[in-house]
C-alpha positions in Angstrom: 0.0 0.0 0.0 1.3 3.4 -0.9 0.7 6.5 1.1 0.8 9.9 -0.6 1.5 12.2 2.4 1.4 15.4 0.3 -1.8 14.7 -1.6 -4.1 16.7 0.7 -1.8 19.7 0.4 -1.7 19.3 -3.4 -5.5 19.2 -3.6 -5.8 22.3 -1.4 -3.3 24.1 -3.6 -5.4 23.4 -6.7 -8.6 24.6 -5.0 -7.0 27.8 -3.8 -5.5 28.4 -7.3 -8.9 28.0 -8.9 -10.6 30.4 -6.4 -7.8 32.9 -6.7 -8.3 33.1 -10.5 -12.0 34.0 -10.0 -13.2 36.8 -12.3 -15.2 39.8 -11.1 -16.6 42.5 -13.4 -17.5 45.7 -11.7 -20.0 48.1 -13.4 -20.6 51.7 -12.4 -24.1 52.6 -13.5 -24.3 55.5 -11.0 -25.0 59.1 -12.2 -21.4 60.1 -11.6 -17.9 58.7 -11.1 -17.3 56.6 -8.0 -14.2 55.4 -6.1 -14.1 51.6 -5.8 -12.9 49.8 -2.7 -12.1 46.1 -2.3 -11.2 44.9 1.2 -10.8 48.4 2.4 -8.3 49.3 -0.3 -9.0 52.0 -2.9 -8.9 50.7 -6.5 -9.1 54.2 -7.9 -12.0 55.9 -9.7 -14.5 54.3 -12.0 -16.2 56.7 -14.4 -19.9 56.6 -15.1 -20.7 53.6 -17.4 -17.3 52.1 -17.0 -16.5 48.4 -16.3 -13.4 47.1 -14.6 -12.3 43.4 -14.4 -10.6 42.0 -11.3 -8.9 38.6 -10.9 -6.4 36.8 -8.6 -8.0 38.2 -5.4 -7.8 34.9 -3.4 -10.6 33.1 -1.6 -11.6 36.1 0.6 -11.2 39.4 -1.2 -13.1 41.4 1.4 -16.0 43.7 0.8 -16.7 45.6 -2.5 -18.1 49.1 -2.0 -18.0 52.8 -2.9 -18.1 55.7 -0.4 -19.8 57.9 -3.0 -23.2 59.5 -2.1 -22.7 59.5 1.6 -21.0 56.1 2.2 -19.2 57.5 5.2 -21.1 59.2 8.1 -19.4 60.8 11.0 -16.2 59.0 10.1 -17.9 55.6 10.0 -18.2 53.4 6.9 -21.9 52.8 6.3 -21.7 52.0 2.5 -23.7 49.1 1.0 -21.3 46.2 0.3 -21.0 43.1 -1.7 -19.3 40.1 -0.1 -18.1 36.6 -1.2 -17.1 33.5 0.7 -15.5 30.4 -0.8 -15.6 26.8 0.3 -14.5 24.0 -2.0 -17.1 23.6 -4.8 -19.3 26.3 -3.3 -19.5 30.1 -3.7 -21.5 32.1 -1.2 -22.3 35.7 -2.0 -24.3 38.3 -0.2 -25.0 42.0 0.4 -24.7 44.1 3.5 -26.4 47.4 4.3 -26.3 49.7 7.3 -29.2 49.1 9.8 -30.0 52.9 9.5 -32.0 53.1 6.3 -31.1 56.8 5.8 -27.5 55.8 5.4 -28.1 53.7 2.3 -25.7 55.3 -0.3 -26.1 53.1 -3.4 -28.0 50.2 -4.8 -25.9 47.2 -5.5 -26.4 43.9 -7.4 -24.5 40.6 -7.8 -25.2 38.4 -10.8 -23.4 35.1 -11.2 -22.5 34.0 -14.8 -24.3 30.7 -14.3 -28.1 30.8 -14.8 -30.4 30.3 -11.8 -31.4 26.7 -11.3 -33.3 25.2 -8.4 -32.8 28.3 -6.2 -29.0 28.4 -6.8 -27.1 31.2 -8.5 -29.9 33.7 -8.0 -29.3 37.4 -8.5 -28.7 39.3 -5.3 -29.9 42.9 -5.3 -30.6 45.6 -2.7 -32.1 48.8 -4.0 -33.2 50.6 -0.8 -32.3 51.1 2.8 -35.1 48.8 3.9 -34.4 45.9 1.6 -34.6 42.4 3.1 -32.2 40.9 0.6 -29.1 42.2 2.5 -27.7 41.7 5.9 -27.6 44.6 8.3 -24.3 43.4 9.7 -21.6 41.2 8.2 -22.4 37.5 8.5 -20.0 34.9 10.0 -19.5 31.7 8.0 -18.2 28.6 9.7 -18.3 24.8 9.3 -17.9 22.7 6.2 -19.9 22.7 3.0 -23.6 21.5 3.3 -24.6 18.0 2.4 -25.0 17.4 -1.3 -28.8 17.0 -1.1 -29.4 20.1 1.1 -31.7 22.9 -0.3 -30.3 26.2 -1.4 -29.9 28.9 1.3 -32.5 31.6 1.5 -31.7 35.3 1.2 -29.9 37.3 2.3 -27.3 34.6 1.6 -26.9 33.2 -1.9 -25.0 30.2 -3.2 -23.8 28.8 -6.5 -23.3 25.1 -6.3 -21.0 24.7 -9.3 -17.4 24.1 -10.2 -15.7 27.3 -9.0 -13.7 27.5 -12.2 -16.9 27.7 -14.2 -18.4 30.9 -12.7 -17.7 34.6 -12.6 -19.6 37.5 -11.0 -20.9 40.9 -12.2 -21.1 43.5 -9.4 -23.1 46.6 -10.4 -23.4 49.8 -8.4 -26.6 51.8 -8.9 -28.3 49.1 -11.1 -31.2 51.5 -11.5 -28.9 54.1 -13.0 -29.7 56.5 -10.2 -28.8 57.2 -6.6 -31.3 55.7 -4.1 -34.4 57.8 -3.7 -35.8 58.6 -0.3 -39.1 60.0 1.0 -38.6 63.7 1.7 -35.8 64.2 -0.8 -34.8 67.8 -1.1 -33.5 69.6 -4.2 -31.6 72.8 -5.0 -34.4 75.2 -6.0 -34.7 78.7 -7.5 -37.0 80.5 -5.0 -40.5 81.0 -6.6 -39.1 80.0 -9.9 -38.3 83.7 -10.5 -35.9 83.7 -13.4 -34.1 86.9 -12.6 -30.7 88.1 -11.5 -30.4 87.9 -7.7 -33.2 85.4 -7.0 -32.1 83.3 -3.9 -31.3 79.7 -4.3 -32.9 77.5 -1.6 -33.7 74.0 -0.6 -37.1 72.6 -1.3 -39.0 69.3 -1.7 -38.1 67.7 -5.0 -40.9 68.3 -7.5 -39.4 67.9 -10.9 -40.1 71.5 -12.0 -37.7 73.6 -14.0 -36.7 75.5 -10.9 -34.8 72.4 -9.8 -33.3 71.2 -13.1 -29.6 72.0 -13.2 -26.8 71.3 -15.7 -23.3 70.5 -14.4 -20.7 69.1 -16.7 -17.5 67.2 -15.6 -14.7 69.2 -14.2 -14.8 72.9 -13.2 -17.8 74.5 -14.8 -20.9 76.6 -14.3 -23.9 75.1 -12.5 -26.6 76.4 -14.9 -30.3 76.3 -14.5 -31.5 74.1 -17.4 -33.0 75.9 -20.5 -31.8 79.3 -19.1 -28.7 81.5 -19.1 -28.8 81.7 -15.3 -26.1 80.2 -13.1 -25.5 79.5 -9.4 -23.5 82.5 -8.2 -21.5 82.9 -5.0 -21.2 86.7 -5.3 -18.3 89.0 -5.7 -16.9 88.3 -2.2 -17.3 84.5 -1.6 -17.0 83.4 2.0 -18.6 81.6 4.9 -22.2 82.4 5.2 -22.7 84.1 1.8 -26.1 83.3 0.5 -26.5 81.8 -3.0 -28.4 83.3 -5.9 -28.8 83.0 -9.6 -27.2 85.4 -12.0 -26.6 85.7 -15.7 -24.0 83.1 -16.8 -20.5 84.4 -17.7 -17.4 82.5 -18.8 -14.4 82.4 -16.5 -16.2 84.1 -13.6 -14.8 82.7 -10.3 -18.1 83.1 -8.5 -19.7 80.7 -11.0 -16.9 78.1 -11.2 -18.1 74.9 -9.5 -17.0 71.4 -9.4 -18.8 68.2 -8.2 -16.1 66.4 -6.2 -15.4 62.7 -5.5 -16.8 63.3 -2.0 -20.1 64.5 -3.5 -19.6 68.1 -2.6 -20.2 71.0 -4.9 -17.0 73.1 -4.5 -16.3 76.6 -5.6 -13.0 76.2 -7.3 -9.9 77.7 -5.8 -11.7 78.9 -2.6 -12.0 76.0 -0.2 -15.7 76.7 -0.1 -18.6 74.3 -0.7 -22.3 74.7 -1.3 -23.8 74.2 2.2 -27.2 73.8 3.8 -27.0 76.1 6.9 -27.1 74.2 10.2 -28.4 71.2 8.2 -31.8 72.8 8.4 -33.9 70.9 5.9 -37.0 73.1 6.1 -38.4 74.3 2.8 -37.2 77.7 1.8 -33.8 77.5 3.6 -31.4 79.6 1.5 -28.2 77.9 0.6 -24.8 79.3 1.4 -21.1 78.7 0.9 -19.0 77.4 3.8 -15.6 76.0 4.3 -15.5 72.5 2.8 -15.5 70.0 5.6 -14.5 66.4 5.5 -17.6 64.2 5.8 -19.8 67.3 6.5 -23.3 66.1 5.8 -24.5 69.7 5.2 -22.5 69.6 2.0 -23.3 66.1 0.5 -25.2 66.3 -2.7 -26.4 63.7 -5.2 -27.1 63.9 -8.9 -30.3 62.4 -10.2 -30.6 62.1 -14.0 
């Protein structure tokens, strides 16, 4: 009788190699550029509509997420996440969201390359802060694989019972193409829809009117009210507490040079000032101001809805 003492290690090496070669395709369907994180490490920016492919991440790559659209609150990571867990011949995948529904920063979806069959390889998607298809805290996996005849797990955990070398995953941020919507969403609004120089710019319940439709292109540019020649204007002496207004658009005017940043702030270029909701007062009619840009200042976090 011959004993192959190293056979178990050899088998393990093959399994790990197969899992390490797993392919993940990440899609950004959000309204703006996002920063992608895997296992807490930034992978750089992913422009709107872009796809990036990742391989050789091992059996436990960590969470996939973006901090865009308020994914960090008071210094804490609250972003929606995608997770994967590998056991020989089994792939588990799942989503995690913050238990506070108001912290939901982006919809997220996982689609296996294998078609759904018998409850296995289903699409995992969470599109709101109250979805039941995601955990509200990271799960803990332990023990060996389930018996061969066991039923598929129920959400919020998902499983593909296939040869791991025969499957890949697509991860999509903002599968709806928009940031999550919330009841009571507020928009940047031209007071009374008065289209004249000097009209204050305020916060108001989103209503889809022309007073709330703005055009902001990539990079430093004017923030222009759609179908008009009126722009968001910070005045001739920008500073903390200066109230916002609309004014005739001019090229290369510092008071009208805005940029939508990676942190979802609307910054007045070259000033260190950002568009700000005073005291985070969300009452209708609150006139917006400029204020020193603050790291993770929720008064200054804005989202773009197409």
